[in-house]
C-alpha positions as CSV (number, residue, x, y, z in Angstrom):
1,X,-0.2,-8.5,-13.9
2,X,-0.4,-5.1,-12.5
3,X,2.4,-3.8,-10.1
4,X,-0.4,-3.3,-6.9
5,X,-1.8,-6.9,-7.7
6,X,1.8,-8.5,-7.9
7,X,2.9,-6.6,-4.8
8,X,0.0,-8.0,-3.1
9,X,0.4,-11.3,-4.1
10,X,4.0,-11.5,-3.6
11,X,3.2,-10.2,0.0
12,X,0.4,-13.0,0.6
13,X,2.9,-15.8,-0.8
14,X,5.4,-14.5,1.4
15,X,3.0,-14.6,4.5
16,X,2.0,-18.0,3.6
17,X,5.4,-19.6,3.5
18,X,6.3,-17.3,6.3
19,X,3.5,-19.1,8.5
20,X,4.6,-22.9,7.3
21,X,8.5,-21.6,7.9
22,X,7.9,-20.1,11.5
23,X,5.6,-23.3,12.7
24,X,8.4,-25.5,11.5
25,X,11.3,-23.0,12.7
26,X,10.0,-22.4,16.0
27,X,9.3,-26.4,16.7
28,X,12.7,-27.3,15.8
29,X,14.6,-24.7,17.6
30,X,12.3,-25.6,20.9
31,X,12.9,-29.2,20.2
32,X,16.4,-28.7,19.9
33,X,17.0,-26.2,22.8
34,X,14.9,-28.4,25.2
35,X,17.0,-31.5,24.2
36,X,20.3,-29.9,24.5
37,X,21.1,-30.6,21.0
38,X,24.1,-28.5,19.3
39,X,23.5,-25.5,17.5
40,X,24.0,-27.5,14.2
41,X,21.8,-30.3,14.9
42,X,19.0,-27.8,16.4
43,X,19.5,-25.6,12.9
44,X,19.2,-29.0,11.0
45,X,16.0,-29.9,12.7
46,X,14.5,-26.3,12.5
47,X,15.1,-26.2,8.8
48,X,13.9,-29.7,7.9
49,X,10.8,-28.9,9.8
50,X,10.3,-25.5,8.4
51,X,10.5,-27.0,4.8
52,X,7.8,-29.7,6.2
53,X,5.3,-27.3,7.5
54,X,6.0,-24.9,4.5
55,X,5.1,-27.7,2.1
56,X,2.5,-29.1,4.2
57,X,0.3,-25.9,4.4
58,X,0.6,-25.3,0.2
59,X,0.0,-29.1,-0.4
60,X,-3.3,-29.2,1.7
61,X,-5.3,-26.9,-0.1
62,X,-4.4,-28.4,-3.5
63,X,-5.6,-31.7,-2.0
64,X,-9.0,-30.1,-0.9
65,X,-9.0,-28.8,-4.4
66,X,-8.8,-32.3,-5.7
67,X,-5.1,-32.5,-7.0
68,X,-3.8,-36.3,-6.8
69,X,-0.9,-36.0,-3.9
70,X,1.8,-36.7,-5.9
71,X,1.0,-33.9,-8.5
72,X,0.1,-31.7,-5.5
73,X,3.8,-32.1,-4.2
74,X,5.2,-31.6,-7.4
75,X,3.4,-28.5,-7.9
76,X,4.1,-27.6,-4.0
77,X,7.9,-28.6,-4.6
78,X,8.3,-26.1,-7.8
79,X,6.3,-23.0,-6.2
80,X,7.7,-23.0,-2.7
81,X,11.4,-24.3,-2.6
82,X,12.9,-21.2,-3.5
83,X,11.1,-19.1,-1.3
84,X,11.3,-21.3,1.6
85,X,15.2,-22.0,1.3
86,X,15.7,-18.1,1.3
87,X,13.5,-17.6,4.3
88,X,15.7,-20.6,6.1
89,X,19.0,-19.0,5.0
90,X,18.1,-15.8,6.5
91,X,16.1,-16.7,9.6
92,X,18.9,-19.0,10.6
93,X,21.9,-16.6,9.9
94,X,20.0,-13.9,11.9
95,X,19.6,-16.0,14.7
96,X,23.0,-17.3,14.6
97,X,24.3,-13.8,14.7
98,X,22.6,-12.4,17.5
99,X,24.5,-12.9,20.5
100,X,23.2,-15.6,22.9
101,X,20.3,-16.2,20.7
102,X,21.1,-20.2,19.6
103,X,21.9,-20.8,23.9
104,X,18.8,-18.7,25.1
105,X,16.5,-21.1,27.0
106,X,13.0,-21.4,26.0
107,X,11.6,-18.9,28.4
108,X,14.4,-16.5,27.9
109,X,12.7,-13.3,26.3
110,X,16.3,-13.2,24.2
111,X,15.0,-16.4,22.5
112,X,11.7,-15.2,21.5
113,X,12.7,-11.4,20.5
114,X,15.7,-13.0,18.4
115,X,13.1,-15.2,16.6
116,X,10.9,-12.3,15.8
117,X,13.8,-10.5,14.7
118,X,15.0,-13.5,12.5
119,X,11.8,-14.1,11.2
120,X,10.9,-10.5,10.2
121,X,14.3,-10.3,8.6
122,X,13.4,-13.9,6.6
123,X,10.1,-12.0,5.4
124,X,11.9,-9.3,4.0
125,X,14.4,-11.2,2.1
126,X,12.1,-13.8,0.7
127,X,9.4,-10.9,-0.5
128,X,11.6,-9.9,-3.6
129,X,12.2,-13.6,-4.2
130,X,8.6,-14.4,-4.4
131,X,7.3,-10.9,-6.5
132,X,9.9,-12.1,-9.2
133,X,8.9,-15.6,-9.0
134,X,5.4,-14.5,-9.8
135,X,6.4,-11.9,-12.4
136,X,7.8,-14.9,-14.1
137,X,4.7,-17.3,-13.6
138,X,6.5,-19.5,-11.3
139,X,6.4,-19.4,-7.6
140,X,2.6,-19.4,-6.1
141,X,1.3,-18.6,-9.3
142,X,2.0,-22.2,-9.8
143,X,-0.9,-23.1,-7.2
144,X,-3.1,-20.4,-8.3
145,X,-4.8,-21.9,-10.9
146,X,-5.9,-24.8,-8.1
147,X,-7.1,-22.1,-5.9
148,X,-9.0,-20.3,-8.7
149,X,-10.7,-23.8,-9.9
150,X,-11.6,-24.3,-5.9
151,X,-13.0,-20.8,-5.7
152,X,-15.2,-21.2,-9.1
153,X,-16.1,-24.9,-7.9
154,X,-17.3,-23.5,-4.5
155,X,-19.1,-20.5,-6.2
156,X,-21.2,-22.8,-8.7
157,X,-22.0,-25.4,-6.0
158,X,-23.4,-22.6,-4.1
159,X,-25.3,-21.0,-6.8
160,X,-26.7,-24.5,-7.6
161,X,-27.7,-24.8,-4.0
162,X,-29.8,-21.2,-3.7
163,X,-30.8,-21.3,-7.5
């Protein structure tokens, strides 16, 4: 795989992973903060939801490509676990290290600025992980054959419809 293509795929895979993680992370932190959970319980909820949403966002396209549910989950677990884990460790570590971030209310700009910094740091940390996984034919590379199949099927269908 060419270096530019590998870098682009790694950035795309990392951004895709970050999207699911961010949705779950923010939702978990919002729920935990609003409910008055302890920092540990809030972080546990956020991490759990980050994995859930991260896996869900990767599973849906595979299901749309016709992959059976448990086969899709198997591919997604193999493809995304290391990336999501890296993001979650860095994201929560940064949130915990920023003074007052975990105790800031949802209307406090400190919470949102801290979250932005933490998610940015998570992207930076996960990018080389995803690049390395892709270079080894692992990570999001495992899901690309299904996406490519879906793209070819759509092109074939479009050609038949217009041909």
